[in-house]
Backbone bond lengths (Angstrom), bond angles and torsions (degrees), N, CA, C in turn:
res aa  C-N    CA-C-N  psi(-1)  N-CA   C-N-CA  omega(-1)  CA-C   N-CA-C  phi
1 M - - - 1.446 - - 1.520 108.60 -
2 A 1.324 117.15 129.85 1.459 122.07 -177.91 1.518 109.54 -81.23
3 M 1.338 114.42 142.70 1.454 119.55 179.02 1.517 108.94 -90.55
4 G 1.312 116.49 145.07 1.453 121.16 177.92 1.512 111.08 -81.70
5 A 1.314 115.43 170.38 1.464 121.27 -179.77 1.523 110.85 -64.59
6 D 1.326 117.13 -36.10 1.462 120.56 179.73 1.523 111.20 -64.38
7 E 1.334 116.77 -39.68 1.458 120.58 179.35 1.520 110.90 -67.50
8 D 1.337 117.39 -37.52 1.470 121.58 177.25 1.522 110.57 -63.01
9 E 1.327 116.44 -43.15 1.457 120.43 179.87 1.522 110.62 -64.97
10 D 1.349 117.63 -40.64 1.464 120.92 178.98 1.518 110.91 -63.71
11 D 1.344 116.82 -41.10 1.460 120.65 178.51 1.526 110.73 -64.57
12 A 1.320 116.75 -41.09 1.464 120.88 178.96 1.528 110.49 -64.42
13 K 1.338 117.18 -40.79 1.468 120.52 178.50 1.518 111.05 -65.64
14 D 1.349 116.99 -41.16 1.458 120.73 178.51 1.525 111.11 -63.21
15 A 1.322 116.88 -42.22 1.464 121.23 179.26 1.523 110.30 -65.12
16 A 1.325 116.77 -41.41 1.469 120.22 179.56 1.526 110.32 -66.46
17 A 1.331 117.37 -39.35 1.457 120.43 179.32 1.526 110.80 -65.78
18 A 1.325 117.09 -40.25 1.462 120.52 178.36 1.519 110.95 -65.31
19 A 1.324 117.06 -42.10 1.468 120.85 178.78 1.523 110.63 -65.26
20 G 1.322 116.74 -39.94 1.461 120.74 178.71 1.512 111.74 -65.51
21 A 1.340 116.54 -39.70 1.461 120.27 178.64 1.521 110.96 -65.07
22 A 1.326 117.02 -39.17 1.461 120.35 178.29 1.520 110.48 -66.45
23 G 1.324 117.52 -40.83 1.464 121.36 178.27 1.514 111.77 -65.79
24 E 1.329 117.11 -38.59 1.456 120.62 178.53 1.516 111.38 -67.66
25 A 1.341 116.99 -36.18 1.461 119.93 178.46 1.521 110.30 -64.68
26 G 1.347 117.49 -41.62 1.456 120.22 177.77 1.515 111.72 -66.56
27 A 1.327 117.33 -38.76 1.454 121.41 178.12 1.517 110.69 -67.29
28 A 1.336 117.08 -36.56 1.457 120.23 179.50 1.517 110.82 -65.30
29 D 1.346 117.49 -35.26 1.452 120.81 178.73 1.521 110.95 -63.38
30 T 1.335 117.43 -42.10 1.457 119.78 -178.74 1.522 111.83 -78.90
31 N 1.323 118.66 -24.04 1.457 120.75 -179.22 1.514 112.74 -74.99
32 K 1.323 119.09 -19.42 1.456 119.87 -178.03 1.525 112.88 -82.77
33 F 1.324 117.70 -10.53 1.458 121.08 178.54 1.523 110.25 -92.20
34 P 1.347 117.31 143.86 1.463 118.66 172.28 1.530 109.92 -65.12
35 K 1.314 117.00 151.05 1.459 122.12 -178.29 1.521 110.17 -113.36
36 I 1.314 115.61 139.22 1.460 122.25 176.44 1.520 106.83 -120.44
37 L 1.314 116.48 124.63 1.458 122.04 179.54 1.520 108.42 -109.72
38 L 1.338 115.45 116.03 1.463 120.69 176.69 1.520 107.85 -91.22
39 M 1.323 116.23 120.39 1.465 121.19 -178.37 1.514 109.58 -123.41
40 G 1.317 115.59 147.99 1.447 120.17 176.73 1.513 111.03 170.01
41 L 1.309 115.15 174.42 1.454 121.01 178.26 1.518 110.75 -67.78
42 R 1.331 114.92 165.40 1.460 119.68 176.37 1.517 110.19 -60.68
43 R 1.335 115.31 143.33 1.459 123.36 177.45 1.531 112.88 56.40
44 S 1.338 116.85 33.25 1.460 119.58 179.29 1.526 112.94 -98.09
45 G 1.348 118.48 -1.95 1.454 120.38 173.24 1.520 115.58 103.91
46 K 1.319 118.57 17.98 1.473 121.04 -178.36 1.528 111.34 -62.55
47 S 1.324 117.64 -48.42 1.463 120.97 179.40 1.520 110.88 -66.17
48 S 1.304 117.51 -36.67 1.463 121.24 178.28 1.518 111.14 -63.75
49 I 1.323 116.75 -43.56 1.463 120.74 177.79 1.520 110.28 -61.71
50 Q 1.319 116.78 -43.43 1.460 121.15 179.73 1.524 110.65 -61.27
51 K 1.330 117.55 -44.47 1.464 120.72 -178.78 1.527 111.43 -66.10
52 V 1.325 117.69 -40.39 1.461 121.10 -178.36 1.529 110.45 -69.94
53 V 1.321 117.32 -46.08 1.467 120.92 -174.28 1.522 111.96 -75.12
54 F 1.310 117.71 -45.63 1.459 120.33 -170.74 1.523 114.60 -100.95
55 H 1.337 118.47 -20.48 1.458 120.21 -176.39 1.525 113.09 -118.73
56 K 1.324 117.59 10.68 1.470 123.95 174.92 1.522 113.15 55.43
57 M 1.317 116.66 37.19 1.462 120.72 176.77 1.530 108.50 -86.68
58 S 1.297 116.51 144.60 1.455 121.35 177.51 1.536 109.28 -68.04
59 P 1.334 117.52 138.61 1.467 119.15 178.72 1.529 113.00 -56.59
60 N 1.320 117.73 -32.32 1.469 120.23 178.89 1.529 111.55 -67.69
61 E 1.326 117.44 -31.38 1.462 120.70 -180.00 1.526 111.85 -71.24
62 T 1.318 117.94 -23.29 1.469 120.14 -177.26 1.525 111.96 -71.58
63 L 1.318 117.56 -13.23 1.459 119.90 177.45 1.526 111.43 -64.14
64 F 1.332 116.82 -21.58 1.454 121.43 -175.16 1.528 113.07 -103.09
65 L 1.326 118.01 9.82 1.469 120.90 176.78 1.521 109.66 -71.00
66 E 1.329 115.41 143.41 1.464 119.27 174.43 1.522 109.02 -75.77
67 S 1.321 116.47 152.69 1.457 119.01 -179.41 1.526 109.44 -70.84
68 T 1.325 115.94 147.22 1.459 122.98 -177.62 1.517 108.68 -101.34
69 N 1.340 116.48 123.58 1.458 120.50 -176.72 1.519 113.33 -105.78
70 H 1.312 117.74 4.66 1.464 120.98 -177.13 1.531 109.21 -143.68
71 I 1.304 116.76 167.43 1.457 121.48 179.05 1.522 108.79 -73.69
72 V 1.316 115.51 129.10 1.460 121.26 -179.76 1.521 107.97 -112.63
73 K 1.326 116.18 123.84 1.457 122.20 177.88 1.517 107.15 -103.51
74 D 1.324 117.43 121.80 1.452 121.91 -174.07 1.520 109.15 -130.36
75 Q 1.321 116.77 126.65 1.460 120.52 175.48 1.513 107.50 -93.24
76 V 1.305 117.14 123.03 1.459 120.98 -177.74 1.524 109.39 -115.14
77 G 1.312 115.35 158.47 1.454 120.40 177.56 1.510 113.55 76.46
78 N 1.333 118.27 38.13 1.457 120.70 -178.49 1.521 112.45 -61.90
79 R 1.300 117.09 -35.95 1.465 119.89 -175.69 1.521 113.21 -100.43
80 S 1.284 117.36 -9.51 1.458 119.91 -177.05 1.529 111.11 -95.91
81 K 1.307 115.81 174.70 1.458 121.23 179.12 1.522 110.94 -75.39
82 W 1.337 116.67 -23.80 1.458 121.70 -177.39 1.509 109.12 -102.83
83 R 1.320 117.04 114.57 1.456 122.41 -178.63 1.524 109.37 -122.31
84 C 1.330 116.50 147.46 1.459 120.01 176.65 1.534 109.06 -158.73
85 L 1.309 114.99 167.79 1.454 123.03 174.16 1.514 107.29 -109.40
86 V 1.314 116.80 131.57 1.463 121.69 179.44 1.517 107.43 -113.70
87 Y 1.335 116.32 126.77 1.463 122.12 177.96 1.508 108.75 -110.32
């Protein structure tokens, strides 16, 4: 049985609504966490600070980190009571 144009449009709207609801649920999860924005000049140690403070890396080990050329979004504190997003 062939579907009419109206049925195709309804299916497309339902699919778009479902996709939008899924996207909103993911956005709602990240919106409930406090956000920390690390800002500074190039090669000033932003990634090193993040690794030492949030990932328990030794400060000496951060000397060997590769430079970061893009914005990195990291959710920290997954298992603890204190959770945040670090940009």
